[in-house]
N, C-alpha and C positions, 0 to 999 in steps of 0.2 A: 567420160573420161572427163576429158581437160579442168571439167568441174572436182573434180576429182583433186588432183594434180593444184591445183591451185586451192582449193582449203589443207594439203598436209603439208603444202608448203606457208598457210598461213600459218599451217601449230608450230610448224616447223622455225619462224619468229616468234611468236607469242612466250614459244618456247629456250629458245633463250634470252632474252629481252628479261621472264624471270625469274631464271637463271643468276642473270649479268644484273642484277636488281640484289638476288639474296647475295652475294657475292661481296657487291656491295656495302649491305650493315653488315653480314661479318666481317670486312675491313675495319668496318667503322669503328666495330662497336669493336672489337680485339685495338686500335690503332695501329696493326701493324702492317706493310704493303703485304700481300702474298708474292710469290718469286714467279713471273712468268719468264717466258722463255726463251729470254735474253739473259745474257751472263751479263752479273750483278756489276766484277770486275774486267776495267778494257782489256786486252792484249797485246805487247809489244809486238811491236809491230818494226821492219824495219824497210828499204828502198833503195827498188834497183838500181845506180847512177844513168842504164844505158838510156833502155824504158821507161821507167817510172816508176815501176808497177810493187805495190806493196806484198812484202810475202814474210812467210815468220820465219828466224834463223832458225829453227832447227831443221826446217824445212825445206833450205836457201843454200844454192849453192855457194859457193867459201872461193876465195884468196884473198892471200896474205900480201897486203903489201906493205913492209915497213914494219911496222912500230904495227901498223890498222887494219882488219879486214875489214872487208868489198860483204858484200851479200848483194846477188845475183837472184835471179828465177827463173833463171831456163844457161845450159851452157854456149850455149849462142852466143847470150845478152856479157858471157864474161866471157869469150873468147875474142867479142868485140874491145869490150873496156883495156883488154892481154895488146891489142891492136893501135888503137890512140893513143892509148901509152907509151907506146915502145918505140 
């Protein structure tokens, strides 16, 4: 049984090496890198001034402070910020 499992793992490993080699060959032949998992363009994020957490502006809790908007990760951080600036 253990021999079968080791043989199966070896076959999976060799198949993975084979497909990576084929993929690299095709990428080199075409001259274009293939898109892999990670997005090509970064996402703009803002930093919470209280705890330092980075948040997407669309999901952040906001507070208008004069002419600027301040972004927070949660309502608790927003309340702490209000208490400090008051």
